[in-house]
N, C-alpha and C positions, 0 to 999 in steps of 0.2 A: 504494500500500499504505499503510495507516494504522491508527490505533486509533480505535475509536468507544465511546462510552458514552451512555446515556440513561436517565432515569427520570421516571416519571409517577405522581404521587399522585393516583389517579383518584377519590378522595373529595374533592379540592380542598384538602388540607392543604398549606400553604406548604413548599417544599423547602428544604434547606440549601445556600447557595452555597458553603460551605467544604467540605461533602461533595462537591459536583460538581467543585470544583477538585481535591480530593485523588483523586477516582476518575479523572479525566482525566489528572492528572499520573502516575498509576501506569502509564499507557500511553505514556509519552513515548519510550521506546526503539522503539516502532513508528512514531513520527512526530516526528523531532527538529526538522523545518524549519519547522513553523508550528502554530499552535493556535487554537482558536475554540470559541465557546459560543453557544447559543441558550436564552433563557429565555422561557418562555410562560406567560401567564395564560389558561388554556383557558376560563374562564367569560366574560371580557370580550373575548377574542380578541387581546389586547395580545401583541406578539411583539418581543423586544429581542435583536439580536445583540451579542455582546460579545467581547473579546479579554483577552490577558494579556501578560506581558513577552515571550512568544515570538511574538507575533502581528506581522505586517508593519505598521510605523507608517503607511504610506501608505493603509492602509484606514481610518483614523480611527475606529476602533471605542472605544467605552467600555470601560475596564478592568473585568473581571468583579467585582473587589472593591468598586467603587462601587455595585453593585446589592444589596449586603447590605441587609436591612431591607425590601425590596420583596417582595410577595407573588406568587410564581410557583409553579405546581404541576407544570410540565413543563419539563425542561432536556435539552439535548443538548451533549455534549462531544466534541471532535475534536482529533486529533493527526495532522499530516500528514507523510508521506514523499513528497516531489515526485518524480513519475515522468513525467507527461505534462503539458505547459505548466507548467514549473516556476516561473512568475511568480506574483505574489500574485493574479492573476485566478482561479487554482484554489483559492483560500481556501474553506474550509467551516467551518460549515454554509453551504451554497449555496442560494440561492432562485431561483425563476422570476421574470422581470421583473414579473409581477403580483403576487408575493409569496404566492401561493396554495400553494406547496409548497417545503418546506426539506429539504435533504439532508445526511446525513453518511454517508460511504461508504469501506469498506475493500476494496480489490481493484483489478481491471482488467477493463474491457470491450473485448476486443481488437477486435471488429468495430465500434468506435466511428466509424471513418471511413465505412464503408458506411451505418450507422444515421443518421449526421449528414446524409449526402446524401439519404437517404430522408425524413428529417424536413424538410429545407430544401425538397423538392419537395412537401411537404405544407403549406407556409407558415410554418415555424419559422425563427428566425434565431438566431445564435450569437454570443457575445462572447468566447469562449475557445477554446483548442485542446484542451481536456480531455475525457477520457471521462466525467467527473463530470457535466459539463453535459449531455451526450448522454443520460446515464441519466436525469437530472431531466427533460429535455424528453420522453424517451420515456414517462416516467410521466405527464406532463401529456397526452400525445397518446393513449395506450393504457390508462392505468390500471395496476392491478397485474398484468395479463397481460403487461406489457412485459418481464417476466423471461424469458418464453419466447422472446423475440427475441434475447437476449443470448449471446454467445459470450465466456466469461470465467470469472473467479472473483470472488466478491463476498459481502459481508455489509454491508447498508446499512439505513438507516431513513430513511423520509420522513415529516414532519409535514405532513398535509394540512389546511390552515387552514380550508378551506370545509367538509369533512366532519368536521372535528375528529377525525380518526383518526390513528393512528400505524401506518404500514405497515412491516414489518420482513421482510427476505428473506436467504436464504442460497444459495449456488450449488448446482449439481446433484450435486457430489461432496462438498461440505463441505471444500473446499480452504481457505476462509476461515472462521475460527471465529466462533460467536456463542453466548454463554452468556446465560441469563435467569432471573430470579426473578419469579414471578407469584403475588401474594397478592390477596385481594379488594379491598385498597386501593391497591396499588402494583404497577406493572410495570417492571421494571428490565432493562437488557441491557447487554452490553459485549463487546469482543473477547476479553477474557481474564477469567477468574474473579477474579483478584487486584484488578481494578478494581472489581468489585462489592463486594468485601470492603472496599476503601478507601472506598467510598461509604457504609459504614455497616452492611451486612449482616454479622452475626456469623460467625466462623470456626467451622464445625462439620463435622468430618470425618465422612464416611460410613463407619460400622462395617462394614457389609456389603461395600463396595467394598474397604476395606482388607484385611479378613479374606480375601476372595478372591485379592487381589494377593499377599499373603504366602504363602498356601497354595498357590496354582496359578499365580501369575504372570500373572493375566488382569486386564483392565480392565473397567469397566462396559459392558454391551452398549449399542451405539449405538442399537438399536431401543427401549430402555428410556428413553432421554434422561437417564439418570443419570450423575452425575460422581462424583468422589472427595470433592466438597463437598456435604454434606447440604443439601438445599433449593435448590441451583443445578442447573438443567437445561441441556442442550445442545440447541439447535434442530437437528433432523435436517436432513441434506442434502436439497436439492430442496424445501424447505419455506418457507412464509411465514407471518407472523403479522399479523393486523389487529386492533388493540386501539382501543377506544373507552371512553367513560366507564363503560360497563355491562358489557362482555365483552372476552374475549381469544380470538380464534378462530385456530386453526392450520390450514393447508391444505397439501396437496402438489400441486405443479404440473408434475412430470415424473417419468418412470419409464424404466427400460431398455426398449427395444423388444422384441418377441416375435421368436423365430427364424424366419426364412424360408428356403426352399430356394434354392440357388444352384447352377447348373450350369455356368457358364463360368469356369473357374479363372483363365484368363490375364487375362480382363477384370477379375476381382475383384481380382488382384494389382496390376494397373494402377491401379485406383481406389484401393486402399489406399495405394499409393506416393504418389499425387497428394494424397490427403487427409492423409498424415503430412507430407509436405513443406509442404503448406499450413499445417498446424497449427504446425509449427516456425516457418514464416515469419511468420505472424501474431503469434506470441509474441515476435517481436523488435522489436515497435513500442514505442519509449521515446524519451525525450529525455535519458537518462542513460546512462552506460556499462553495458554488459552483459558477462556472463561465462557460463561453462558448468561445471557439475560434471562431472567425469570420473573414473569409478570403475574403468574398464577392462572392464566388463561390456557387454553387448549394447545395453542400453537408453540409458545416457548416451552411449556411444560412437557410437551412431546419431544422437543429436541434434548432437554435435559434428561428425561427418561431413556431416549435412545443413546445418548452418550454413556450414561450409566450402564446400559446394556452392552455397548460395544466395546468399552475400554475397562470397565469395572475398577477405575482408579479414582484418584482424587479429582474432584470437579468442583471449581469455585462457581457459584451463581451470584447474581447481582440483581437487586430488587428495589423498586421505590415503594415504600409504605407511608402512611400518614397517622398522626396522632388522633385526627378526628375520624368518626364514623361516617361512613357514606359509600356509595357504589364505586368510588374511586379506590377505596382501601381494599386491596386483595390479600392482606396479610393471611387470612385464614387459609386460602387455597394455596399460597405460597408454602405455608408451613406443612400442608398435607404432602405436597410434593417432595419437600425437603426431608420429611420423615420417611417416605417411601423410597427415596434413592440415596440417602446418606450423604448428600452434597455438603460442601462447606458454603453456607449461606451468608452472604454479606448484604446488609440492608442500609438504605439511606432514606432520610425523611426530608423531602423537598419542603421549604416553607415559603411563606409570602415575602418575608424579609430577604431571603436568599434570592428570590426571584428579582427583586429590585436591585440587589447588589450586584447581579450577574447580568442584567438585562442588555446593557451596552455591549458587553463582550459576546453575549449570545446573539444579538442582532448581527454583529461583525461577522462572526463565524458562519452564521446561517446564510449570509450573502443577499437573500432576499426576504421580504416580510413574511410572517407566519400568522396563521388565523387563530391559534389556540395555544394556551400555556401548557398543554401537554408536551410540547417540544421541550420545555424546560425540565420536565421530569425526566425525560430520556438523557438530556444533558447531564443531570445530576447522577444518573446510573452510569454513564460513560466515564465521568470523573472518578467515581468510586472505584470502577474496574482499573483504571490506569494507576490509581494510588495503591491498589492492591498488587500491583506487579504484573498485571495482565497486559498483553499487547494485542492479542486477538480475541474477539468477543462474537459468539454466535447468537442470532437473533431469529425470531419468528416471522419477520416482515414477508409479506407476500402471500401468506396462507389464505387469508380472507378473499383476496382477489381471485386466486386460482381455484380454491375450493368452495367458495360461496359462503362466506361467513358474515356477511352484512345482513343480519336477519330481517331488519326492518325494510331492506330493499329487495332482497332475493325471495323472501317468502311471498309477498304479494305478487312479485312477477311470476312466480311459479303458478300461483292460483289462476292468474290471468291466462297463462300459457295452457294450463288444463282446460279452462273453460273454451278457448279459442279452438282446441282440438276435440271439443265435444265430450270431454271427460268430466261431465258435470259432478257425478256422484263423487269422483276423487276429489274434486275442488272443494265440495261442500264438507267432506271428511277433514281435509286439510285446514279449512278456515279456523275452527276452534283450537285445533292443536297447534297451529303456528301463531295464533293470537293476532290474525290479520284483521285490521279495521277498514271501514269505508274509506277513510282518508288515504290510508296506505294504498289501497286499491286504485283510488282515482289518480294518485301520484304516479303509480306504476303505469296505469293506462294512457297517461299522457305521452309517454315515450313511445308508444306505438302510433300516435297520430301523425298525420302529414304535418310537415313543418309549417305550412301556411296556416294551419289550424291552431297550432301551439302559439304561433305569433299573434294571431287574432285574439286568442283567449287570454294569454298571460302577459302581453306586453303592457297593458294598462297597469297590471299588478307591480310589475318591475318599474315602471315609471313612478308609481307611488313610493316604491322603496327608494329609488333615487331621491325623490323629493324629501323624504324623511331623514335621508343620510346626513352625515356631518360634512359633507362636501361643500366647498364654496360654490357660489352660483356659476361661476365660470366653469367649474369642473362638472358640475351637473349638466350644464348645457352641451359640454363636449361629449359626455357620456350618453346622453339622449340621442345626440346626432350619430354616435358610433354604432348605436344599436339598430342597424338597418336591416338585420336578419331576425333570427330568433333570439331570445334572451339568453345570457350565459347560463351554464349549468345544464343545459338541455342536450340530450343526445337521443337518437332514435335507436331503440332495440324492442324486440317482441318476445324474446325468450331469455331464460336465465343465462344461457350460454352466451348469447349476444351481449347481454348485460355485462358479464364478467370479462368478456374480451374488451369491451370499452373500459372497464375499471383497470384492466392490466395495462392499456394503452395510455390512458389519460389521468387516472387517479393515482396508480401506484408510483409513477415517477416522482410525484411531489413527496410522498412518504419516504422514498428512497433518498431524496435530497436532504430531508431533516435528519435522517439516520447517518448519512455520509458526513455531513457538516458536524453534527454532534460528536461523532467518534473521532474524526480527524482533528477536531479542536483540541483533543487531549492526546494526539499521536497514537490513535488506537485503531486497528483495523476491524470493521464490523463485517461479519459474513452471514448471509441469508440462505441456508440450504433449501428452503421451500422454493427458491427460485432456480435451482438446478434445472436446466431447461429440458433434461430428459424426463424428469418428474412431471414438470409442467406439460410437456407435449403429451405424455400418457394421459393425464386428467382431460386435457382438451380434446383429445382425439377419441377417448373411449369411456371417460368418467362422468359425462354430464348426467346421465340418468341416476348415478349414484350420490350426487353431491347433496341432494335434499330428499329426506324420506321421513314419514310420519311426524312432520313438524320439526325435525332436527336439521340444522345447518351442518355443513361438513361432515355429512353422514359417513361418507366413504372413509375419511380419515379416522373418525371414531371406531368404525367397524374393524378397520384394518390393524390399527395400532393402539386402540384403547386399552388393551390388556396390559400395556407397559405402564399405565398410569393408575393412581387411585381412582375408583369408579366415580367418586364425587367430582373429580376434575375432568375425567374423560367424557362424562354424561351430564355436565352441568347445563342447565337452561339460562342461567342469569349471565348470558354473555354481556360484557362491558368493554367499552374501549379503553385505551390506555389513557386514563384521565387524571386530572388533578382537582382539587376543591376550588376550581376556577371562580365560580360565582362568589363563594365565601371570601376568597382572596381579594377580588377586585372590588367587592362592596366594602372591604375593610381598607382600601387603598386610595381613599379620595385624596390625600395630600400628594401622594407620588403620581397619581394620574394628572391631577391639575398642574403639577410641576412640569411634566412632559408636554401636556397641552400648550403650555405657555412658552415653550422652548422653540428654538429654530426660526428661520426666516424662510417662509414658503407661502404659497397661494392654494395649497391643496385642501386643507380643512378650515371650516368655519370655527374658529376658535371659541367665540361666544356660544355657539350652539353645542359645541363639544363640552364646555365647562357645565352647561345646564345638564346635559346627558350624564356626566359624572355625578353631579349632585343627585340626579333621579336614581342612578344606580346605587349610590350610598344609602338611598331611602327605600330601597327595594323595588324600584320600578325599572323600567326600560331595558334595553338590550345589552347584556354583557359582551356578546360578540361584536356588536357595532362599536361600542367604546373601545374594546381591545384593538380592533383593527385600525381605527383612527389613530389611536396612541401608538401602536406598533409602527404604522406608516410614518409618522412623524418622527419616531426614534430612529427608523431606517434612513430617513432624509437626513436627519442630524449627524448620524455617525459616518455616512458615506460622504456627506458634504464636508465634514471636517477633514477626512482623509484626503480630500480633492484639493485641499488648500494648504 
């Protein structure tokens, strides 16, 4: 797990060494163990690797500062978090023995052992024990299609000296981030937007993104590639870019498979169990200490139980609990899993005071605004894990989107699906078991309607939402004008399978962003075995009919691996999200909220209206989400505005 940065002045203009160093330094939290640079003159073919004060001395690299005044038009910067082969042999930028390809890589290729054996059989040889070298040799052997062979998470760039092309790729689900700026003269990319800003791109907030966030609590659509930074794009998941001196071409290399029929339930459940345990097992490959997130829910508990079954050794788990009672406090379920597995449990109690003490740093590391304080609870868990000596942490992210865990969305969708297929009796039986009400059915049914109908029916509601928001009049007007199609948050789907495909494509990447930034803020690698693509492909190809049954979400997972868990955890119905006592915290935070509302110099938020909203919230009225999003947006503008000056 690392931080990568690269820039190419494709018109041949010499680049700034100082800007390269600043951009790479902005990613130091992602890789505190090592650093490296590559400077290239693409016209002459000259390639010069370099280091700095954090680079291992035994590599004998020239200090990057000594290259000032030289004419280079392409540069790569790298910060390393050592996970596999933690010696200096894993230093990057890494090149092939013939010098034809240079790599910077953020992520893990979990099947590197198997790929290395295959490459050795094809005549390749290796000098390190790293997955980075396997990736590089795979590119040498198979070219850009090598990504189709990888099991893992990645964002990497390879400078091909023979073709004079820059090949950039992102993993199938967007677990690892990759931002880029593409202009006629320059192509720049990085693990985080803040590195692109540090490299010299001016900070320009996206007015459309901020307006939608404050009014609706939404982030830019993943399909749009837009971000909260005007001019900075996010490379979509399962996509690659090939850049040369004349063009920048983006391609997609993977999609979720089509659904197929499956008639042997017991065989499918056995195969799912085998794939799940295999996914967890391969995610344990590391040369540093590992741990596991444990929220008390089905997903993280399953990973903890699977590890206990696979290795039967010491396992550290990390959990957020609270002193107050509420649906957010999962202590009881956490303790059940701990007793059943014998793990070494570590607990942390996020508090309101800690939230306000950490908020500025949290906003900085998240890169973009976030709509809920649950991100802070995860931040606390990651910090606890790092303080406990762990470098790699497994988590249950992705299970809800793949297996159908959002009960208030998938259950009504399945009822409507049954009705549409004429299975009225099955739908009527499911209604009470799943606790589906009329409003949930109406909300689900809206997604099957033509877009024109949705626009006609819901646009007035969204306009009222804009009118009641804390935006200034100027931003309200801009947002109204931009809503020329259907309102945000609407997507068309008519079945649970279509719904979950949408969740994987559009909702999951936002959650993965929160996880990546929270973990990397503490130089911690987070791994998500539920997103092993072989497991995901199995479920989407043959598992749709087993996702929901008898009112149970994620039935196939419960049926396949539930015996590894306490019954009260495997078959619990009180599914809760990863929450904090957000309402309690914000109602008790009038002073802190007013302070942020009053800060900064911007035209985004109607400060007087926000002050009234904060007072209403303190008195038990109003919308917690609306106040939080407005305050978070102001904090984001303040933090990134300060960094830009």
